[in-house]
VEXROKOL-106794 format. One record per residue (C-alpha): residue number from 1; x, y, z. Coordinates in steps of 0.05 Angstrom, whole numbers. Example, Ala and Ser with C-alpha at 12.3 -4.5 7.8 and 13.67 -1.06 7.14 Angstrom:
VEXROKOL-106794
   num        u        v        w
     1      246      -90      156
     2      273      -21      143
***
This chain:
VEXROKOL-106794
   num        u        v        w
     1     2680     3019     1395
     2     2625     3047     1440
     3     2584     2985     1427
     4     2639     2940     1454
     5     2647     2983     1516
     6     2572     2986     1527
     7     2566     2910     1521
     8     2624     2899     1569
     9     2596     2947     1620
    10     2526     2918     1614
    11     2552     2848     1626
    12     2593     2872     1686
    13     2532     2907     1716
    14     2491     2844     1709
    15     2542     2798     1739
    16     2562     2844     1796
    17     2498     2880     1813
    18     2442     2840     1781
    19     2373     2866     1767
    20     2346     2930     1797
    21     2282     2929     1839
    22     2219     2919     1798
    23     2199     2991     1812
    24     2261     3015     1775
    25     2264     2960     1722
    26     2240     2976     1651
    27     2211     2906     1647
    28     2169     2923     1708
    29     2144     2985     1672
    30     2128     2942     1611
    31     2089     2896     1655
    32     2048     2953     1684
    33     2033     2979     1614
    34     2011     2911     1591
    35     1967     2900     1652
    36     1934     2967     1641
    37     1922     2953     1567
    38     1894     2884     1583
    39     1843     2913     1631
    40     1817     2958     1574
    41     1814     2901     1523
    42     1747     2883     1491
    43     1712     2824     1522
    44     1684     2763     1486
    45     1696     2785     1414
    46     1753     2745     1383
    47     1766     2791     1323
    48     1764     2853     1366
    49     1811     2821     1416
    50     1859     2800     1361
    51     1865     2869     1330
    52     1867     2901     1399
    53     1924     2854     1415
    54     1962     2877     1353
    55     1952     2949     1375
    56     1976     2934     1445
    57     2042     2905     1421
    58     2055     2960     1370
    59     2039     3015     1421
    60     2084     2979     1472
    61     2142     2976     1423
    62     2135     3049     1404
    63     2127     3071     1476
    64     2194     3042     1496
    65     2237     3040     1434
    66     2224     3110     1407
    67     2239     3148     1472
    68     2301     3105     1484
    69     2326     3118     1413
    70     2320     3193     1421
    71     2349     3191     1491
    72     2411     3156     1464
    73     2417     3205     1407
    74     2411     3263     1456
    75     2463     3238     1505
    76     2510     3216     1449
    77     2513     3289     1426
    78     2535     3310     1496
    79     2582     3268     1536
    80     2609     3202     1508
    81     2619     3176     1578
    82     2546     3189     1597
    83     2524     3157     1531
    84     2563     3094     1547
    85     2536     3090     1618
    86     2464     3103     1598
    87     2470     3054     1540
    88     2499     3000     1586
    89     2444     3009     1637
    90     2390     3004     1584
    91     2422     2944     1551
    92     2431     2908     1617
    93     2356     2915     1630
    94     2342     2872     1569
    95     2379     2810     1593
    96     2391     2774     1659
    97     2444     2722     1673
    98     2451     2731     1748
    99     2376     2737     1758
   100     2362     2672     1721
   101     2415     2636     1760
   102     2389     2663     1827
   103     2318     2641     1812
   104     2340     2569     1797
   105     2387     2568     1858
   106     2329     2588     1904
   107     2288     2529     1879
   108     2347     2482     1887
   109     2362     2505     1957
   110     2290     2498     1980
   111     2288     2427     1953
   112     2353     2413     1988
   113     2320     2436     2053
   114     2261     2390     2039
   115     2215     2451     2029
   116     2177     2426     1968
   117     2119     2475     1978
   118     2168     2534     1982
   119     2205     2508     1921
   120     2139     2506     1882
   121     2123     2576     1905
   122     2191     2599     1881
   123     2178     2572     1811
   124     2135     2631     1794
   125     2197     2668     1771
   126     2216     2611     1724
   127     2154     2578     1694
   128     2083     2598     1676
   129     2052     2530     1690
   130     2017     2515     1756
   131     2069     2481     1800
   132     2021     2459     1855
   133     2016     2387     1832
   134     2090     2377     1815
   135     2130     2327     1855
   136     2204     2339     1869
   137     2227     2306     1805
   138     2180     2347     1762
   139     2201     2411     1799
   140     2273     2394     1781
   141     2253     2379     1709
   142     2214     2444     1703
   143     2272     2483     1732
   144     2321     2452     1682
   145     2272     2466     1625
   146     2263     2538     1646
   147     2337     2552     1653
   148     2349     2521     1583
   149     2292     2560     1550
   150     2309     2625     1585
   151     2382     2619     1566
   152     2354     2636     1498
   153     2299     2685     1518
   154     2336     2722     1572
   155     2409     2721     1548
   156     2422     2701     1475
   157     2361     2733     1442
   158     2369     2803     1471
   159     2444     2803     1455
   160     2429     2777     1385
   161     2381     2835     1372
   162     2432     2883     1403
   163     2481     2859     1350
   164     2431     2868     1294
   165     2394     2932     1313
   166     2433     2961     1371
   167     2403     2979     1439
   168     2335     2997     1410
   169     2333     2928     1379
   170     2346     2894     1445
   171     2293     2937     1479
   172     2242     2921     1424
   173     2256     2847     1433
   174     2246     2853     1508
   175     2180     2888     1499
   176     2153     2833     1453
   177     2180     2778     1498
   178     2147     2810     1559
   179     2081     2813     1521
   180     2088     2740     1503
   181     2104     2720     1575
   182     2042     2756     1601
   183     1988     2744     1548
   184     2018     2696     1497
   185     1976     2636     1520
   186     1916     2595     1498
   187     1851     2600     1536
   188     1838     2668     1565
   189     1888     2702     1519
   190     1875     2659     1457
   191     1861     2719     1412
   192     1888     2777     1452
   193     1957     2747     1457
   194     1961     2712     1390
   195     2000     2768     1354
   196     2049     2776     1412
   197     2061     2701     1414
   198     2073     2695     1339
   199     2118     2757     1337
   200     2158     2729     1395
   201     2165     2663     1356
   202     2193     2702     1297
   203     2242     2742     1339
   204     2267     2680     1375
   205     2272     2635     1314
   206     2347     2645     1303
   207     2368     2658     1376
   208     2335     2593     1400
   209     2373     2552     1349
   210     2438     2588     1363
   211     2427     2575     1437
   212     2417     2501     1424
   213     2481     2497     1384
   214     2519     2534     1439
   215     2487     2487     1490
   216     2516     2428     1452
   217     2584     2463     1451
   218     2578     2478     1525
   219     2563     2404     1538
   220     2628     2384     1505
   221     2667     2438     1543
   222     2636     2417     1610
   223     2648     2344     1594
   224     2574     2328     1594
   225     2542     2286     1540
   226     2555     2331     1480
   227     2540     2278     1428
   228     2474     2261     1462
   229     2457     2335     1466
   230     2465     2340     1390
   231     2425     2277     1376
   232     2368     2292     1424
   233     2365     2364     1399
   234     2355     2339     1328
   235     2305     2285     1349
   236     2261     2322     1401
   237     2263     2396     1384
   238     2195     2395     1350
   239     2158     2360     1407
   240     2141     2425     1444
   241     2084     2469     1423
   242     2132     2528     1416
   243     2172     2524     1351
   244     2233     2551     1390
   245     2233     2527     1462
   246     2245     2454     1443
   247     2313     2469     1414
   248     2352     2490     1477
   249     2309     2446     1522
   250     2321     2382     1483
   251     2396     2399     1478
   252     2399     2406     1553
   253     2360     2341     1563
   254     2410     2304     1520
   255     2470     2336     1552
   256     2446     2315     1622
   257     2418     2248     1600
   258     2351     2262     1631
   259     2278     2262     1610
   260     2243     2329     1614
   261     2168     2321     1618
   262     2111     2370     1618
   263     2054     2323     1636
   264     2003     2317     1580
   265     2046     2357     1532
   266     2115     2329     1516
   267     2174     2287     1538
   268     2244     2308     1517
   269     2306     2265     1522
   270     2317     2197     1553
   271     2315     2179     1627
   272     2385     2149     1630
   273     2401     2190     1693
   274     2360     2208     1754
   275     2330     2277     1764
   276     2371     2300     1823
   277     2389     2369     1849
   278     2456     2361     1815
   279     2420     2368     1748
   280     2401     2440     1767
   281     2475     2454     1781
   282     2493     2422     1714
   283     2443     2462     1673
   284     2467     2526     1708
   285     2538     2508     1687
   286     2514     2499     1615
   287     2477     2566     1619
   288     2540     2602     1643
   289     2581     2571     1588
   290     2530     2590     1536
   291     2530     2661     1563
   292     2606     2662     1558
   293     2606     2635     1487
   294     2552     2685     1468
   295     2591     2743     1498
   296     2655     2722     1462
   297     2616     2718     1396
   298     2584     2786     1408
   299     2651     2819     1424
   300     2682     2787     1362
   301     2626     2810     1317
   302     2628     2880     1346
   303     2703     2880     1337
   304     2697     2859     1264
   305     2644     2913     1252
   306     2688     2965     1285
   307     2749     2942     1245
   308     2712     2945     1179
   309     2681     3013     1194
   310     2746     3047     1218
***
């Protein structure tokens, strides 16, 4: 029963209050730890970087999951109310619905005010690619892609691991995903970030596919192109380098009847409709519906688990 209350309270905190300042946000602390470890990483030796990268991730997971596990055990032995509040605050820090929506809305509003340069600058919270050369259509496409991908990374995946392994599981996922977002790239981080990237791929394997299926369902509910979302998802999901990102992104492309392009890398969907600001509103609607479906499924699963155990 506590798990249901914790989940409900965490969702309420996210929707009403949003994310805390970076200084107080566990993800901000994870980022500082990763930055520190990166500065101490061996230079120019691929094997040393690879094994150091494994150590970074394992130390990062242990540094956050173990203290949180024992903190929850400690408070659970005292006050149940405090346990629920602490648990909800920690769980909320692993996902972000309001924050993701706000980041996309800022880009949309700046484009609406014909402030393309400011819109590009605001994309740092959404994408890792360099937005400097993106025209308005590509900024819209990148925003839609990011919202679709992060619907999995920032909402469905942490709640999925909460269901499987409880709050420590959601925190562990967030640690790995933060590592991947900071060092899981080719080039400079080819060897240092390889383990983080592959582990993130494993942890997101099921959530990304569940997100895509919920995106298709959301498309039908929102009276978008649900059938196209299904067909494009099946056709284009493997075109991205990531084995996971293509699933929700291609489903969103099909639902909105647009082509999502990362120049020189992939094209998802078909350009039957123009990339307008309305597409950002549409993908945000799909994101909210997926979050709602995910929450209902989580409450249902927790209810079943509680019913079986009691």
